[in-house]
C-alpha positions as CSV (number, residue, x, y, z in Angstrom):
1,M,-118.8,-174.5,121.4
2,N,-115.5,-174.0,123.0
3,Y,-113.1,-171.4,122.0
4,S,-110.3,-173.8,120.4
5,E,-114.2,-174.8,118.0
6,K,-115.2,-171.1,117.6
7,I,-111.6,-170.0,116.6
8,S,-111.2,-173.1,114.0
9,N,-114.4,-172.3,112.7
10,K,-113.8,-168.1,112.0
11,L,-110.2,-169.9,110.6
12,N,-112.0,-172.2,108.6
13,E,-114.3,-170.0,106.7
14,L,-111.3,-167.9,105.6
15,L,-110.1,-171.5,104.5
16,V,-112.8,-171.8,102.3
17,K,-111.9,-168.0,101.2
18,N,-108.4,-169.2,100.5
19,Y,-109.5,-172.4,97.9
20,D,-111.8,-170.2,96.1
21,A,-109.4,-167.5,95.1
22,E,-107.0,-170.0,94.7
23,K,-109.3,-171.9,92.0
24,G,-110.7,-168.4,90.8
25,Y,-107.0,-167.6,89.8
26,L,-106.5,-170.5,87.9
27,N,-109.7,-170.2,86.0
28,A,-108.3,-166.8,85.2
29,I,-105.3,-168.2,83.8
30,D,-106.8,-169.8,81.4
31,N,-108.9,-167.3,80.2
32,V,-106.2,-165.0,79.5
33,D,-103.6,-164.0,76.8
34,N,-101.6,-161.4,78.2
35,K,-98.5,-163.4,79.3
36,E,-97.4,-160.8,82.4
37,L,-101.2,-161.0,83.5
38,K,-101.3,-164.7,83.1
39,M,-97.8,-164.5,85.5
40,F,-99.6,-162.0,87.6
41,F,-102.9,-164.8,88.0
42,K,-100.1,-167.6,88.4
43,R,-98.4,-165.9,91.5
44,R,-101.8,-165.1,93.2
45,A,-102.5,-168.6,93.2
46,S,-99.7,-169.8,94.5
47,E,-100.2,-167.2,97.5
48,R,-103.4,-168.5,97.7
49,S,-102.6,-172.1,98.4
50,Q,-99.3,-171.0,100.6
51,F,-102.5,-169.2,102.9
52,A,-104.5,-172.5,102.8
53,K,-101.4,-174.1,103.9
54,E,-101.0,-172.2,106.9
55,L,-104.6,-171.8,107.5
56,R,-104.9,-175.7,107.8
57,T,-102.2,-175.8,109.7
58,E,-103.6,-173.5,112.4
59,I,-106.7,-175.6,112.2
60,L,-104.8,-179.0,112.7
61,Q,-102.8,-177.3,116.2
62,Y,-106.5,-176.0,117.4
63,G,-107.2,-179.9,117.2
64,Q,-110.4,-179.2,114.9
65,I,-110.6,-180.9,111.4
66,P,-109.7,-178.1,108.0
67,E,-112.1,-178.1,105.3
68,D,-111.0,-179.2,102.2
69,S,-112.2,-178.0,99.5
70,G,-113.6,-174.3,98.6
71,S,-117.8,-173.1,98.6
72,F,-120.1,-173.1,95.9
73,K,-120.8,-169.3,95.8
74,G,-117.1,-169.7,95.3
75,T,-117.8,-171.8,92.0
76,M,-120.4,-170.0,91.2
77,H,-118.2,-166.9,91.0
78,R,-115.8,-168.1,88.9
79,N,-118.2,-169.8,86.6
80,W,-119.6,-166.1,86.3
81,M,-115.8,-165.2,85.3
82,S,-115.9,-167.7,82.7
83,L,-119.6,-166.4,81.1
84,K,-118.5,-162.9,81.4
85,S,-115.5,-163.3,79.8
86,T,-116.9,-165.5,76.6
87,F,-118.9,-162.2,76.4
88,T,-117.0,-159.3,76.9
89,S,-114.8,-157.7,74.0
90,N,-112.5,-156.6,76.4
91,N,-112.4,-159.8,78.3
92,E,-109.1,-159.4,80.0
93,E,-110.5,-156.2,81.7
94,A,-113.5,-158.4,82.4
95,I,-111.5,-160.8,84.2
96,L,-109.3,-158.5,86.3
97,E,-112.2,-156.6,87.1
98,E,-114.1,-159.5,89.0
99,A,-110.5,-160.5,90.0
100,I,-110.6,-157.0,92.0
101,K,-114.0,-157.7,93.2
102,G,-113.3,-160.8,94.5
103,E,-109.8,-159.7,96.4
104,E,-112.0,-156.6,97.9
105,A,-114.2,-159.1,99.1
106,S,-111.8,-161.3,100.9
107,L,-110.3,-158.6,102.4
108,E,-113.6,-157.6,103.7
109,E,-113.3,-160.7,105.5
110,Y,-110.0,-160.1,106.6
111,D,-110.9,-157.2,108.3
112,A,-113.8,-157.8,110.2
113,L,-111.5,-161.1,111.9
114,L,-109.0,-158.3,113.1
115,K,-111.2,-156.4,113.9
116,E,-112.1,-158.8,116.5
117,N,-110.0,-158.9,119.5
118,N,-110.3,-162.6,120.9
119,L,-107.9,-163.7,118.5
120,P,-104.3,-165.5,119.5
121,P,-101.2,-163.2,118.7
122,T,-100.2,-166.3,116.3
123,I,-103.3,-166.1,114.7
124,D,-103.8,-162.2,114.7
125,N,-100.6,-161.3,113.4
126,L,-100.6,-164.7,110.5
127,I,-104.4,-163.0,109.3
128,A,-102.4,-159.4,109.2
129,K,-100.0,-160.7,106.9
130,H,-103.1,-162.0,104.7
131,R,-104.6,-158.7,104.8
132,N,-101.9,-157.0,103.5
133,A,-100.9,-159.0,100.9
134,I,-104.4,-158.8,99.7
135,Q,-104.5,-154.9,99.8
136,A,-101.1,-155.2,97.6
137,A,-102.7,-157.6,95.4
138,I,-105.5,-155.1,94.9
139,N,-103.5,-152.3,94.4
140,T,-101.2,-154.1,92.0
141,E,-104.6,-155.3,89.8
142,K,-105.7,-151.7,89.6
143,V,-102.3,-150.9,88.0
144,H,-102.9,-154.0,86.0
145,E,-106.3,-152.7,84.8
146,E,-105.1,-149.4,83.9
147,L,-101.9,-150.4,81.6
148,I,-105.0,-153.1,79.7
149,S,-107.9,-150.8,79.5
């Protein structure tokens, strides 16, 4: 496997995670009543869609084919969020907790990639930008969680 394929494979893994996160946030919008929370989830979904576009562009620049959908694991997580919201008394808090768990998992993926020293600076900068936005979202989600609990 050549260098371009290795980089593209790593970026494709992040791409799939971003597809999953976007779909998860869109799913969360349908499972909450709070207008502020709906707007927050909508912004996160839009942000993750933008991340996916940026990653797709990088993958294409390396002459590789980007993934075009999310993962089975992501689908299962969204189904779990829907099921959990159906059976919990405070579904907004449960959905927010699941969103935070998903974002923390994404953060770990981004952190692991940033620790590698073999990425071109443009990709390093892109990954760092995404990572920082995800961390900011986690911080905001935790504030929302405090407000609704």
